[in-house]
KOLGU-4560 file (N, C-alpha, C; in nm, 3 decimals, padded with zeros to 5 digits):
<recs>
<n_xx: 01.080 n_yy: 01.033 n_zz: -06.782 ca_xx: 01.068 ca_yy: 01.141 ca_zz: -06.686 c_xx: 00.925 c_yy: 01.154 c_zz: -06.635 mol: A seq: 1 type: MET>
<n_xx: 00.828 n_yy: 01.148 n_zz: -06.728 ca_xx: 00.690 ca_yy: 01.163 ca_zz: -06.683 c_xx: 00.651 c_yy: 01.051 c_zz: -06.589 mol: A seq: 2 type: GLN>
<n_xx: 00.706 n_yy: 00.932 n_zz: -06.608 ca_xx: 00.675 ca_yy: 00.821 ca_zz: -06.518 c_xx: 00.723 c_yy: 00.853 c_zz: -06.376 mol: A seq: 3 type: HIS>
<n_xx: 00.840 n_yy: 00.911 n_zz: -06.364 ca_xx: 00.893 ca_yy: 00.944 ca_zz: -06.231 c_xx: 00.808 c_yy: 01.049 c_zz: -06.163 mol: A seq: 4 type: ALA>
<n_xx: 00.768 n_yy: 01.152 n_zz: -06.235 ca_xx: 00.688 ca_yy: 01.258 ca_zz: -06.170 c_xx: 00.544 c_yy: 01.215 c_zz: -06.147 mol: A seq: 5 type: PHE>
<n_xx: 00.492 n_yy: 01.126 n_zz: -06.228 ca_xx: 00.361 ca_yy: 01.070 ca_zz: -06.198 c_xx: 00.367 c_yy: 00.988 c_zz: -06.070 mol: A seq: 6 type: LEU>
<n_xx: 00.475 n_yy: 00.912 n_zz: -06.055 ca_xx: 00.490 ca_yy: 00.831 ca_zz: -05.934 c_xx: 00.505 c_yy: 00.921 c_zz: -05.811 mol: A seq: 7 type: TRP>
<n_xx: 00.589 n_yy: 01.023 n_zz: -05.823 ca_xx: 00.619 ca_yy: 01.107 ca_zz: -05.706 c_xx: 00.499 c_yy: 01.191 c_zz: -05.663 mol: A seq: 8 type: ILE>
<n_xx: 00.411 n_yy: 01.226 n_zz: -05.757 ca_xx: 00.294 ca_yy: 01.306 ca_zz: -05.723 c_xx: 00.171 c_yy: 01.220 c_zz: -05.693 mol: A seq: 9 type: THR>
<n_xx: 00.181 n_yy: 01.090 n_zz: -05.717 ca_xx: 00.068 ca_yy: 01.001 ca_zz: -05.697 c_xx: 00.073 c_yy: 00.927 c_zz: -05.565 mol: A seq: 10 type: GLY>
<n_xx: -00.003 n_yy: 00.817 n_zz: -05.557 ca_xx: -00.016 ca_yy: 00.745 ca_zz: -05.430 c_xx: 00.106 c_yy: 00.662 c_zz: -05.392 mol: A seq: 11 type: PRO>
<n_xx: 00.198 n_yy: 00.638 n_zz: -05.482 ca_xx: 00.320 ca_yy: 00.558 ca_zz: -05.456 c_xx: 00.287 c_yy: 00.421 c_zz: -05.398 mol: A seq: 12 type: ARG>
<n_xx: 00.196 n_yy: 00.351 n_zz: -05.463 ca_xx: 00.157 ca_yy: 00.220 ca_zz: -05.413 c_xx: 00.264 c_yy: 00.114 c_zz: -05.438 mol: A seq: 13 type: THR>
<n_xx: 00.351 n_yy: 00.137 n_zz: -05.534 ca_xx: 00.461 ca_yy: 00.045 ca_zz: -05.564 c_xx: 00.592 c_yy: 00.123 c_zz: -05.561 mol: A seq: 14 type: ASN>
<n_xx: 00.702 n_yy: 00.050 n_zz: -05.552 ca_xx: 00.833 ca_yy: 00.114 ca_zz: -05.563 c_xx: 00.852 c_yy: 00.160 c_zz: -05.707 mol: A seq: 15 type: ALA>
<n_xx: 00.919 n_yy: 00.272 n_zz: -05.725 ca_xx: 00.943 ca_yy: 00.322 ca_zz: -05.861 c_xx: 01.053 c_yy: 00.241 c_zz: -05.925 mol: A seq: 16 type: PHE>
<n_xx: 01.030 n_yy: 00.202 n_zz: -06.049 ca_xx: 01.128 ca_yy: 00.123 ca_zz: -06.124 c_xx: 01.198 c_yy: 00.212 c_zz: -06.226 mol: A seq: 17 type: GLU>
<n_xx: 01.326 n_yy: 00.235 n_zz: -06.206 ca_xx: 01.405 ca_yy: 00.315 ca_zz: -06.300 c_xx: 01.431 c_yy: 00.231 c_zz: -06.424 mol: A seq: 18 type: VAL>
<n_xx: 01.405 n_yy: 00.288 n_zz: -06.540 ca_xx: 01.425 ca_yy: 00.218 ca_zz: -06.666 c_xx: 01.551 c_yy: 00.271 c_zz: -06.734 mol: A seq: 19 type: LYS>
<n_xx: 01.623 n_yy: 00.180 n_zz: -06.797 ca_xx: 01.738 ca_yy: 00.213 ca_zz: -06.879 c_xx: 01.710 c_yy: 00.174 c_zz: -07.022 mol: A seq: 20 type: ASN>
<n_xx: 01.782 n_yy: 00.231 n_zz: -07.116 ca_xx: 01.760 ca_yy: 00.201 ca_zz: -07.257 c_xx: 01.767 c_yy: 00.051 c_zz: -07.282 mol: A seq: 21 type: LEU>
<n_xx: 01.855 n_yy: -00.017 n_zz: -07.212 ca_xx: 01.871 ca_yy: -00.161 ca_zz: -07.231 c_xx: 01.748 c_yy: -00.241 c_zz: -07.188 mol: A seq: 22 type: GLU>
<n_xx: 01.658 n_yy: -00.178 n_zz: -07.110 ca_xx: 01.537 ca_yy: -00.246 ca_zz: -07.064 c_xx: 01.433 c_yy: -00.261 c_zz: -07.174 mol: A seq: 23 type: ASP>
<n_xx: 01.453 n_yy: -00.194 n_zz: -07.287 ca_xx: 01.356 ca_yy: -00.197 ca_zz: -07.395 c_xx: 01.410 c_yy: -00.282 c_zz: -07.509 mol: A seq: 24 type: PHE>
<n_xx: 01.326 n_yy: -00.374 n_zz: -07.555 ca_xx: 01.368 ca_yy: -00.469 ca_zz: -07.658 c_xx: 01.378 c_yy: -00.405 c_zz: -07.796 mol: A seq: 25 type: SER>
<n_xx: 01.312 n_yy: -00.291 n_zz: -07.813 ca_xx: 01.312 ca_yy: -00.224 ca_zz: -07.943 c_xx: 01.273 c_yy: -00.078 c_zz: -07.924 mol: A seq: 26 type: SER>
<n_xx: 01.289 n_yy: 00.000 n_zz: -08.030 ca_xx: 01.243 ca_yy: 00.140 ca_zz: -08.023 c_xx: 01.092 c_yy: 00.145 c_zz: -08.010 mol: A seq: 27 type: THR>
<n_xx: 01.022 n_yy: 00.046 n_zz: -08.065 ca_xx: 00.876 ca_yy: 00.040 ca_zz: -08.049 c_xx: 00.839 c_yy: 00.020 c_zz: -07.903 mol: A seq: 28 type: LYS>
<n_xx: 00.912 n_yy: -00.064 n_zz: -07.832 ca_xx: 00.885 ca_yy: -00.085 ca_zz: -07.689 c_xx: 00.908 c_yy: 00.044 c_zz: -07.610 mol: A seq: 29 type: ALA>
<n_xx: 01.013 n_yy: 00.118 n_zz: -07.645 ca_xx: 01.040 ca_yy: 00.246 ca_zz: -07.580 c_xx: 00.929 c_yy: 00.346 c_zz: -07.611 mol: A seq: 30 type: LEU>
<n_xx: 00.887 n_yy: 00.351 n_zz: -07.737 ca_xx: 00.778 ca_yy: 00.441 ca_zz: -07.777 c_xx: 00.649 c_yy: 00.406 c_zz: -07.702 mol: A seq: 31 type: ARG>
<n_xx: 00.619 n_yy: 00.277 n_zz: -07.691 ca_xx: 00.498 ca_yy: 00.234 ca_zz: -07.620 c_xx: 00.504 c_yy: 00.274 c_zz: -07.473 mol: A seq: 32 type: ASP>
<n_xx: 00.621 n_yy: 00.266 n_zz: -07.413 ca_xx: 00.639 ca_yy: 00.308 ca_zz: -07.273 c_xx: 00.612 c_yy: 00.458 c_zz: -07.259 mol: A seq: 33 type: TYR>
<n_xx: 00.663 n_yy: 00.536 n_zz: -07.355 ca_xx: 00.641 ca_yy: 00.681 ca_zz: -07.353 c_xx: 00.493 c_yy: 00.712 c_zz: -07.373 mol: A seq: 34 type: ALA>
<n_xx: 00.427 n_yy: 00.643 n_zz: -07.465 ca_xx: 00.284 ca_yy: 00.665 ca_zz: -07.490 c_xx: 00.202 c_yy: 00.631 c_zz: -07.366 mol: A seq: 35 type: LYS>
<n_xx: 00.239 n_yy: 00.524 n_zz: -07.298 ca_xx: 00.170 ca_yy: 00.484 ca_zz: -07.175 c_xx: 00.183 c_yy: 00.595 c_zz: -07.070 mol: A seq: 36 type: GLU>
<n_xx: 00.303 n_yy: 00.650 n_zz: -07.056 ca_xx: 00.324 ca_yy: 00.759 ca_zz: -06.960 c_xx: 00.242 c_yy: 00.881 c_zz: -06.994 mol: A seq: 37 type: GLY>
<n_xx: 00.232 n_yy: 00.914 n_zz: -07.122 ca_xx: 00.154 ca_yy: 01.030 ca_zz: -07.164 c_xx: 00.006 c_yy: 01.008 c_zz: -07.133 mol: A seq: 38 type: LEU>
<n_xx: -00.044 n_yy: 00.888 n_zz: -07.159 ca_xx: -00.185 ca_yy: 00.858 ca_zz: -07.128 c_xx: -00.210 c_yy: 00.868 c_zz: -06.978 mol: A seq: 39 type: ALA>
<n_xx: -00.118 n_yy: 00.817 n_zz: -06.898 ca_xx: -00.132 ca_yy: 00.826 ca_zz: -06.752 c_xx: -00.127 c_yy: 00.971 c_zz: -06.706 mol: A seq: 40 type: GLN>
<n_xx: -00.042 n_yy: 01.050 n_zz: -06.768 ca_xx: -00.032 ca_yy: 01.191 ca_zz: -06.733 c_xx: -00.162 c_yy: 01.265 c_zz: -06.763 mol: A seq: 41 type: LEU>
<n_xx: -00.223 n_yy: 01.235 n_zz: -06.877 ca_xx: -00.351 ca_yy: 01.298 ca_zz: -06.911 c_xx: -00.457 c_yy: 01.266 c_zz: -06.806 mol: A seq: 42 type: ARG>
<n_xx: -00.463 n_yy: 01.141 n_zz: -06.763 ca_xx: -00.560 ca_yy: 01.101 ca_zz: -06.661 c_xx: -00.529 c_yy: 01.167 c_zz: -06.527 mol: A seq: 43 type: GLU>
<n_xx: -00.402 n_yy: 01.174 n_zz: -06.493 ca_xx: -00.361 ca_yy: 01.235 ca_zz: -06.367 c_xx: -00.403 c_yy: 01.381 c_zz: -06.361 mol: A seq: 44 type: PHE>
<n_xx: -00.381 n_yy: 01.454 n_zz: -06.469 ca_xx: -00.413 ca_yy: 01.597 ca_zz: -06.471 c_xx: -00.563 c_yy: 01.619 c_zz: -06.450 mol: A seq: 45 type: VAL>
<n_xx: -00.646 n_yy: 01.526 n_zz: -06.496 ca_xx: -00.791 ca_yy: 01.537 ca_zz: -06.478 c_xx: -00.833 c_yy: 01.519 c_zz: -06.333 mol: A seq: 46 type: LYS>
<n_xx: -00.753 n_yy: 01.448 n_zz: -06.254 ca_xx: -00.795 ca_yy: 01.410 ca_zz: -06.119 c_xx: -00.704 c_yy: 01.462 c_zz: -06.008 mol: A seq: 47 type: THR>
<n_xx: -00.599 n_yy: 01.533 n_zz: -06.043 ca_xx: -00.501 ca_yy: 01.576 ca_zz: -05.943 c_xx: -00.567 c_yy: 01.662 c_zz: -05.834 mol: A seq: 48 type: VAL>
<n_xx: -00.519 n_yy: 01.647 n_zz: -05.713 ca_xx: -00.571 ca_yy: 01.725 ca_zz: -05.602 c_xx: -00.515 c_yy: 01.866 c_zz: -05.603 mol: A seq: 49 type: GLY>
<n_xx: -00.517 n_yy: 01.931 n_zz: -05.486 ca_xx: -00.469 ca_yy: 02.070 ca_zz: -05.479 c_xx: -00.325 c_yy: 02.084 c_zz: -05.528 mol: A seq: 50 type: PRO>
<n_xx: -00.305 n_yy: 02.178 n_zz: -05.619 ca_xx: -00.173 ca_yy: 02.197 ca_zz: -05.679 c_xx: -00.069 c_yy: 02.242 c_zz: -05.577 mol: A seq: 51 type: ALA>
<n_xx: -00.112 n_yy: 02.297 n_zz: -05.465 ca_xx: -00.017 ca_yy: 02.345 ca_zz: -05.364 c_xx: 00.017 c_yy: 02.237 c_zz: -05.260 mol: A seq: 52 type: GLU>
<n_xx: -00.044 n_yy: 02.118 n_zz: -05.275 ca_xx: -00.009 ca_yy: 02.008 ca_zz: -05.185 c_xx: 00.141 c_yy: 01.982 c_zz: -05.194 mol: A seq: 53 type: GLU>
<n_xx: 00.207 n_yy: 01.967 n_zz: -05.080 ca_xx: 00.352 ca_yy: 01.946 ca_zz: -05.076 c_xx: 00.381 c_yy: 01.796 c_zz: -05.079 mol: A seq: 54 type: VAL>
<n_xx: 00.475 n_yy: 01.760 n_zz: -05.166 ca_xx: 00.520 ca_yy: 01.622 ca_zz: -05.178 c_xx: 00.670 c_yy: 01.618 c_zz: -05.153 mol: A seq: 55 type: ILE>
<n_xx: 00.723 n_yy: 01.499 n_zz: -05.135 ca_xx: 00.866 ca_yy: 01.482 ca_zz: -05.116 c_xx: 00.926 c_yy: 01.414 c_zz: -05.239 mol: A seq: 56 type: GLU>
<n_xx: 01.032 n_yy: 01.474 n_zz: -05.292 ca_xx: 01.105 ca_yy: 01.416 ca_zz: -05.404 c_xx: 01.218 c_yy: 01.335 c_zz: -05.342 mol: A seq: 57 type: VAL>
<n_xx: 01.200 n_yy: 01.204 n_zz: -05.344 ca_xx: 01.284 ca_yy: 01.115 ca_zz: -05.265 c_xx: 01.424 c_yy: 01.094 c_zz: -05.320 mol: A seq: 58 type: LEU>
<n_xx: 01.449 n_yy: 01.130 n_zz: -05.446 ca_xx: 01.583 ca_yy: 01.107 ca_zz: -05.498 c_xx: 01.683 c_yy: 01.213 c_zz: -05.453 mol: A seq: 59 type: TRP>
<n_xx: 01.636 n_yy: 01.315 n_zz: -05.383 ca_xx: 01.726 ca_yy: 01.411 ca_zz: -05.318 c_xx: 01.750 c_yy: 01.366 c_zz: -05.176 mol: A seq: 60 type: PHE>
<n_xx: 01.868 n_yy: 01.390 n_zz: -05.124 ca_xx: 01.900 ca_yy: 01.357 ca_zz: -04.985 c_xx: 01.945 c_yy: 01.484 c_zz: -04.914 mol: A seq: 61 type: LYS>
<n_xx: 01.871 n_yy: 01.537 n_zz: -04.817 ca_xx: 01.739 ca_yy: 01.491 ca_zz: -04.775 c_xx: 01.636 c_yy: 01.519 c_zz: -04.884 mol: A seq: 62 type: PRO>
<n_xx: 01.517 n_yy: 01.452 n_zz: -04.878 ca_xx: 01.416 ca_yy: 01.472 ca_zz: -04.982 c_xx: 01.376 c_yy: 01.619 c_zz: -04.997 mol: A seq: 63 type: PRO>
<n_xx: 01.359 n_yy: 01.661 n_zz: -05.123 ca_xx: 01.312 ca_yy: 01.797 ca_zz: -05.152 c_xx: 01.163 c_yy: 01.802 c_zz: -05.126 mol: A seq: 64 type: ALA>
<n_xx: 01.118 n_yy: 01.905 n_zz: -05.062 ca_xx: 00.974 ca_yy: 01.925 ca_zz: -05.037 c_xx: 00.927 c_yy: 02.036 c_zz: -05.128 mol: A seq: 65 type: LYS>
<n_xx: 00.842 n_yy: 01.997 n_zz: -05.225 ca_xx: 00.792 ca_yy: 02.092 ca_zz: -05.325 c_xx: 00.643 c_yy: 02.068 c_zz: -05.346 mol: A seq: 66 type: ILE>
<n_xx: 00.577 n_yy: 02.164 n_zz: -05.407 ca_xx: 00.434 ca_yy: 02.150 ca_zz: -05.435 c_xx: 00.415 c_yy: 02.064 c_zz: -05.560 mol: A seq: 67 type: SER>
<n_xx: 00.297 n_yy: 02.006 n_zz: -05.574 ca_xx: 00.264 ca_yy: 01.932 ca_zz: -05.695 c_xx: 00.276 c_yy: 02.024 c_zz: -05.816 mol: A seq: 68 type: ILE>
<n_xx: 00.235 n_yy: 02.148 n_zz: -05.801 ca_xx: 00.247 ca_yy: 02.247 ca_zz: -05.910 c_xx: 00.392 c_yy: 02.258 c_zz: -05.956 mol: A seq: 69 type: ARG>
<n_xx: 00.484 n_yy: 02.267 n_zz: -05.861 ca_xx: 00.626 ca_yy: 02.279 ca_zz: -05.897 c_xx: 00.680 c_yy: 02.148 c_zz: -05.954 mol: A seq: 70 type: HIS>
<n_xx: 00.633 n_yy: 02.035 n_zz: -05.905 ca_xx: 00.678 ca_yy: 01.907 ca_zz: -05.959 c_xx: 00.638 c_yy: 01.894 c_zz: -06.105 mol: A seq: 71 type: ALA>
<n_xx: 00.515 n_yy: 01.931 n_zz: -06.137 ca_xx: 00.470 ca_yy: 01.922 ca_zz: -06.276 c_xx: 00.541 c_yy: 02.024 c_zz: -06.364 mol: A seq: 72 type: LEU>
<n_xx: 00.569 n_yy: 02.141 n_zz: -06.310 ca_xx: 00.646 ca_yy: 02.241 ca_zz: -06.386 c_xx: 00.786 c_yy: 02.187 c_zz: -06.415 mol: A seq: 73 type: MET>
<n_xx: 00.849 n_yy: 02.123 n_zz: -06.317 ca_xx: 00.981 ca_yy: 02.064 ca_zz: -06.337 c_xx: 00.977 c_yy: 01.957 c_zz: -06.446 mol: A seq: 74 type: GLN>
<n_xx: 00.875 n_yy: 01.873 n_zz: -06.443 ca_xx: 00.864 ca_yy: 01.768 ca_zz: -06.544 c_xx: 00.856 c_yy: 01.829 c_zz: -06.684 mol: A seq: 75 type: ALA>
<n_xx: 00.775 n_yy: 01.932 n_zz: -06.701 ca_xx: 00.762 ca_yy: 01.996 ca_zz: -06.831 c_xx: 00.892 c_yy: 02.065 c_zz: -06.872 mol: A seq: 76 type: ALA>
<n_xx: 00.952 n_yy: 02.140 n_zz: -06.782 ca_xx: 01.074 ca_yy: 02.213 ca_zz: -06.814 c_xx: 01.189 c_yy: 02.116 c_zz: -06.846 mol: A seq: 77 type: MET>
<n_xx: 01.199 n_yy: 02.010 n_zz: -06.769 ca_xx: 01.307 ca_yy: 01.913 ca_zz: -06.790 c_xx: 01.291 c_yy: 01.843 c_zz: -06.925 mol: A seq: 78 type: HIS>
<n_xx: 01.168 n_yy: 01.812 n_zz: -06.962 ca_xx: 01.143 ca_yy: 01.749 ca_zz: -07.092 c_xx: 01.185 c_yy: 01.842 c_zz: -07.206 mol: A seq: 79 type: SER>
<n_xx: 01.155 n_yy: 01.970 n_zz: -07.193 ca_xx: 01.194 ca_yy: 02.066 ca_zz: -07.297 c_xx: 01.346 c_yy: 02.080 c_zz: -07.305 mol: A seq: 80 type: HIS>
<n_xx: 01.412 n_yy: 02.072 n_zz: -07.192 ca_xx: 01.559 ca_yy: 02.076 ca_zz: -07.190 c_xx: 01.614 c_yy: 01.962 c_zz: -07.276 mol: A seq: 81 type: TYR>
<n_xx: 01.561 n_yy: 01.841 n_zz: -07.256 ca_xx: 01.610 ca_yy: 01.728 ca_zz: -07.333 c_xx: 01.573 c_yy: 01.738 c_zz: -07.481 mol: A seq: 82 type: HIS>
<n_xx: 01.459 n_yy: 01.799 n_zz: -07.512 ca_xx: 01.426 ca_yy: 01.821 ca_zz: -07.653 c_xx: 01.531 c_yy: 01.909 c_zz: -07.719 mol: A seq: 83 type: ARG>
<n_xx: 01.577 n_yy: 02.010 n_zz: -07.647 ca_xx: 01.683 ca_yy: 02.095 ca_zz: -07.700 c_xx: 01.812 c_yy: 02.019 c_zz: -07.721 mol: A seq: 84 type: GLY>
<n_xx: 01.846 n_yy: 01.933 n_zz: -07.626 ca_xx: 01.965 ca_yy: 01.850 ca_zz: -07.642 c_xx: 01.954 c_yy: 01.762 c_zz: -07.766 mol: A seq: 85 type: GLN>
<n_xx: 01.838 n_yy: 01.699 n_zz: -07.782 ca_xx: 01.817 ca_yy: 01.611 ca_zz: -07.897 c_xx: 01.825 c_yy: 01.689 c_zz: -08.028 mol: A seq: 86 type: ASN>
<n_xx: 01.766 n_yy: 01.808 n_zz: -08.031 ca_xx: 01.770 ca_yy: 01.890 ca_zz: -08.152 c_xx: 01.914 c_yy: 01.928 c_zz: -08.187 mol: A seq: 87 type: ALA>
<n_xx: 01.992 n_yy: 01.964 n_zz: -08.088 ca_xx: 02.133 ca_yy: 01.999 ca_zz: -08.111 c_xx: 02.208 c_yy: 01.880 c_zz: -08.169 mol: A seq: 88 type: THR>
<n_xx: 02.188 n_yy: 01.764 n_zz: -08.112 ca_xx: 02.258 ca_yy: 01.644 ca_zz: -08.159 c_xx: 02.215 c_yy: 01.608 c_zz: -08.301 mol: A seq: 89 type: ARG>
<n_xx: 02.086 n_yy: 01.618 n_zz: -08.331 ca_xx: 02.039 ca_yy: 01.590 ca_zz: -08.467 c_xx: 02.104 c_yy: 01.684 c_zz: -08.568 mol: A seq: 90 type: LEU>
<n_xx: 02.115 n_yy: 01.812 n_zz: -08.531 ca_xx: 02.180 ca_yy: 01.908 ca_zz: -08.622 c_xx: 02.327 c_yy: 01.872 c_zz: -08.642 mol: A seq: 91 type: ARG>
<n_xx: 02.395 n_yy: 01.833 n_zz: -08.534 ca_xx: 02.536 ca_yy: 01.792 ca_zz: -08.544 c_xx: 02.554 c_yy: 01.675 c_zz: -08.639 mol: A seq: 92 type: GLU>
<n_xx: 02.454 n_yy: 01.588 n_zz: -08.646 ca_xx: 02.460 ca_yy: 01.470 ca_zz: -08.732 c_xx: 02.407 c_yy: 01.498 c_zz: -08.873 mol: A seq: 93 type: LEU>
<n_xx: 02.369 n_yy: 01.626 n_zz: -08.898 ca_xx: 02.323 ca_yy: 01.665 ca_zz: -09.031 c_xx: 02.173 c_yy: 01.656 c_zz: -09.050 mol: A seq: 94 type: GLY>
<n_xx: 02.100 n_yy: 01.627 n_zz: -08.944 ca_xx: 01.955 ca_yy: 01.617 ca_zz: -08.954 c_xx: 01.886 c_yy: 01.750 c_zz: -08.931 mol: A seq: 95 type: GLY>
<n_xx: 01.756 n_yy: 01.749 n_zz: -08.947 ca_xx: 01.673 ca_yy: 01.867 ca_zz: -08.924 c_xx: 01.568 c_yy: 01.827 c_zz: -08.820 mol: A seq: 96 type: VAL>
<n_xx: 01.582 n_yy: 01.874 n_zz: -08.698 ca_xx: 01.485 ca_yy: 01.836 ca_zz: -08.595 c_xx: 01.350 c_yy: 01.903 c_zz: -08.616 mol: A seq: 97 type: PRO>
<n_xx: 01.244 n_yy: 01.841 n_zz: -08.567 ca_xx: 01.112 ca_yy: 01.904 ca_zz: -08.578 c_xx: 01.103 c_yy: 02.025 c_zz: -08.486 mol: A seq: 98 type: PRO>
<n_xx: 01.014 n_yy: 02.116 n_zz: -08.518 ca_xx: 00.989 ca_yy: 02.231 ca_zz: -08.432 c_xx: 00.920 c_yy: 02.183 c_zz: -08.305 mol: A seq: 99 type: THR>
<n_xx: 00.969 n_yy: 02.228 n_zz: -08.190 ca_xx: 00.909 ca_yy: 02.189 ca_zz: -08.063 c_xx: 00.862 c_yy: 02.309 c_zz: -07.981 mol: A seq: 100 type: THR>
<n_xx: 00.856 n_yy: 02.426 n_zz: -08.044 ca_xx: 00.812 ca_yy: 02.546 ca_zz: -07.973 c_xx: 00.665 c_yy: 02.534 c_zz: -07.935 mol: A seq: 101 type: ASP>
<n_xx: 00.635 n_yy: 02.564 n_zz: -07.811 ca_xx: 00.499 ca_yy: 02.557 ca_zz: -07.758 c_xx: 00.405 c_yy: 02.647 c_zz: -07.837 mol: A seq: 102 type: PHE>
<n_xx: 00.450 n_yy: 02.768 n_zz: -07.868 ca_xx: 00.364 ca_yy: 02.863 ca_zz: -07.938 c_xx: 00.329 c_yy: 02.814 c_zz: -08.079 mol: A seq: 103 type: ILE>
<n_xx: 00.421 n_yy: 02.743 n_zz: -08.143 ca_xx: 00.394 ca_yy: 02.687 ca_zz: -08.275 c_xx: 00.287 c_yy: 02.579 c_zz: -08.264 mol: A seq: 104 type: VAL>
<n_xx: 00.297 n_yy: 02.495 n_zz: -08.160 ca_xx: 00.196 ca_yy: 02.392 ca_zz: -08.137 c_xx: 00.058 c_yy: 02.454 c_zz: -08.115 mol: A seq: 105 type: TRP>
<n_xx: 00.052 n_yy: 02.563 n_zz: -08.036 ca_xx: -00.075 ca_yy: 02.632 ca_zz: -08.015 c_xx: -00.128 c_yy: 02.688 c_zz: -08.147 mol: A seq: 106 type: LEU>
<n_xx: -00.039 n_yy: 02.751 n_zz: -08.224 ca_xx: -00.078 ca_yy: 02.811 ca_zz: -08.352 c_xx: -00.134 c_yy: 02.706 c_zz: -08.449 mol: A seq: 107 type: HIS>
<n_xx: -00.082 n_yy: 02.584 n_zz: -08.442 ca_xx: -00.128 ca_yy: 02.476 ca_zz: -08.530 c_xx: -00.256 c_yy: 02.410 c_zz: -08.479 mol: A seq: 108 type: LYS>
<n_xx: -00.312 n_yy: 02.459 n_zz: -08.370 ca_xx: -00.437 ca_yy: 02.403 ca_zz: -08.319 c_xx: -00.420 c_yy: 02.290 c_zz: -08.221 mol: A seq: 109 type: GLY>
<n_xx: -00.302 n_yy: 02.279 n_zz: -08.160 ca_xx: -00.271 ca_yy: 02.177 ca_zz: -08.060 c_xx: -00.289 c_yy: 02.035 c_zz: -08.113 mol: A seq: 110 type: GLN>
<n_xx: -00.224 n_yy: 02.003 n_zz: -08.224 ca_xx: -00.241 ca_yy: 01.868 ca_zz: -08.281 c_xx: -00.186 c_yy: 01.761 c_zz: -08.188 mol: A seq: 111 type: PRO>
<n_xx: -00.247 n_yy: 01.644 n_zz: -08.196 ca_xx: -00.200 ca_yy: 01.528 ca_zz: -08.117 c_xx: -00.063 c_yy: 01.485 c_zz: -08.168 mol: A seq: 112 type: ALA>
<n_xx: 00.010 n_yy: 01.416 n_zz: -08.084 ca_xx: 00.141 ca_yy: 01.365 ca_zz: -08.121 c_xx: 00.129 c_yy: 01.266 c_zz: -08.237 mol: A seq: 113 type: ALA>
<n_xx: 00.227 n_yy: 01.268 n_zz: -08.324 ca_xx: 00.237 ca_yy: 01.171 ca_zz: -08.433 c_xx: 00.342 c_yy: 01.071 c_zz: -08.392 mol: A seq: 114 type: THR>
<n_xx: 00.301 n_yy: 00.948 n_zz: -08.369 ca_xx: 00.392 ca_yy: 00.845 ca_zz: -08.315 c_xx: 00.451 c_yy: 00.755 c_zz: -08.424 mol: A seq: 115 type: TRP>
<n_xx: 00.403 n_yy: 00.763 n_zz: -08.542 ca_xx: 00.452 ca_yy: 00.674 ca_zz: -08.649 c_xx: 00.538 c_yy: 00.751 c_zz: -08.745 mol: A seq: 116 type: GLU>
</recs>
């Protein structure tokens, strides 16, 4: 998801490549792709232009015209939606999902992601 919103809010120098689970040779390859997107997002946030700049979200027909601020809000909200889905599924399978509440992360001092 972050790759799509980075592309849509950026210069769009290349065509966006949609990835499917089958495109990754292993869970490590998928994790590395996610880590790459997170690193790119961190750099993007440091250099992004005016948050009210309007962009076009091309996967809507006709394209949706929204601000960069709203595009980034959508990316964050959509990611949290999927975290909830994953947590529900883990519970259904008898697992215990990690806490993903933003306020808990703040309370813990904003620790970096643990990828291993």
